[in-house]
C-alpha positions as a printed Julia matrix, in Angstrom:
90×3 Matrix{Float64}:
 -102.59  25.49  -31.89
 -100.21  28.27  -30.79
  -97.08  29.31  -32.76
  -93.74  29.63  -30.15
  -92.23  32.95  -30.21
  -88.68  33.09  -31.72
  -86.31  35.73  -29.34
  -83.79  37.18  -31.21
  -82.91  37.79  -34.85
  -82.44  35.48  -37.18
  -79.93  35.24  -40.07
  -81.84  35.58  -43.96
  -82.58  32.21  -45.2
  -80.48  32.52  -48.54
  -78.1   30.4   -50.41
  -74.89  32.35  -49.6
  -76.07  32.28  -46.22
  -76.31  28.24  -46.05
  -73.34  27.31  -47.72
  -71.52  29.51  -44.84
  -73.12  27.55  -42.47
  -72.0   24.2   -43.89
  -68.65  25.88  -43.9
  -68.94  27.4   -40.52
  -69.32  23.28  -39.52
  -66.33  22.29  -41.48
  -64.26  24.65  -39.72
  -65.38  23.21  -36.95
  -65.2   19.96  -37.33
  -60.95  20.74  -38.67
  -60.93  21.78  -35.23
  -59.91  25.39  -36.95
  -62.55  27.05  -34.64
  -64.82  26.42  -31.27
  -67.75  24.23  -31.26
  -69.84  26.59  -30.23
  -71.62  24.13  -27.62
  -68.68  23.28  -26.19
  -66.11  26.16  -26.47
  -63.75  23.71  -26.87
  -61.45  22.46  -30.7
  -61.35  19.43  -31.52
  -61.06  17.43  -35.17
  -63.39  14.94  -36.73
  -61.72  14.46  -40.29
  -64.38  11.98  -41.13
  -67.25  14.28  -40.53
  -65.06  17.35  -42.01
  -64.59  15.03  -45.3
  -68.77  13.95  -45.43
  -69.18  18.07  -45.11
  -66.54  18.86  -48.04
  -68.37  16.29  -50.31
  -71.83  17.95  -49.44
  -70.56  21.1   -50.31
  -68.69  19.64  -53.56
  -72.36  17.59  -54.52
  -74.03  21.21  -54.58
  -71.69  23.01  -56.24
  -72.07  20.14  -58.93
  -75.94  20.35  -58.39
  -76.39  24.16  -58.24
  -73.94  24.69  -61.47
  -75.65  27.84  -63.19
  -78.11  28.54  -61.19
  -76.25  31.2   -58.66
  -75.77  34.22  -58.8
  -72.15  35.5   -60.09
  -71.47  36.98  -56.31
  -72.91  33.48  -54.43
  -70.57  31.21  -57.44
  -67.8   33.23  -56.62
  -68.22  32.91  -52.99
  -68.97  28.99  -52.8
  -66.32  28.84  -55.14
  -63.84  30.97  -52.44
  -65.22  28.89  -49.39
  -64.99  25.48  -50.35
  -61.39  25.95  -51.83
  -60.56  27.52  -48.37
  -62.03  24.43  -46.59
  -60.29  22.23  -48.77
  -56.89  23.44  -48.18
  -57.82  23.28  -44.41
  -58.76  19.46  -44.7
  -55.48  18.95  -45.72
  -53.73  21.31  -43.5
  -55.48  19.87  -40.47
  -54.63  16.03  -41.73
  -50.56  16.96  -41.29
């Protein structure tokens, strides 16, 4: 079987990139940034809540297994997205 070539550079796969991806998805779901597919902003608070819950679960499951840098980043973006969720619900 032939492998398809992927054009363009993809980001390195690491934990920080993964949680930043979840964070970015959450911001789209909260209507804070444009959806990259549609180019429009729209809110889906139920989906945003689900994303935040997944991030919180990951925080609990990875406790003690992250570097200090990863842990600080994770705590920071989880706090930021929780605040954004509260603001989006007003």
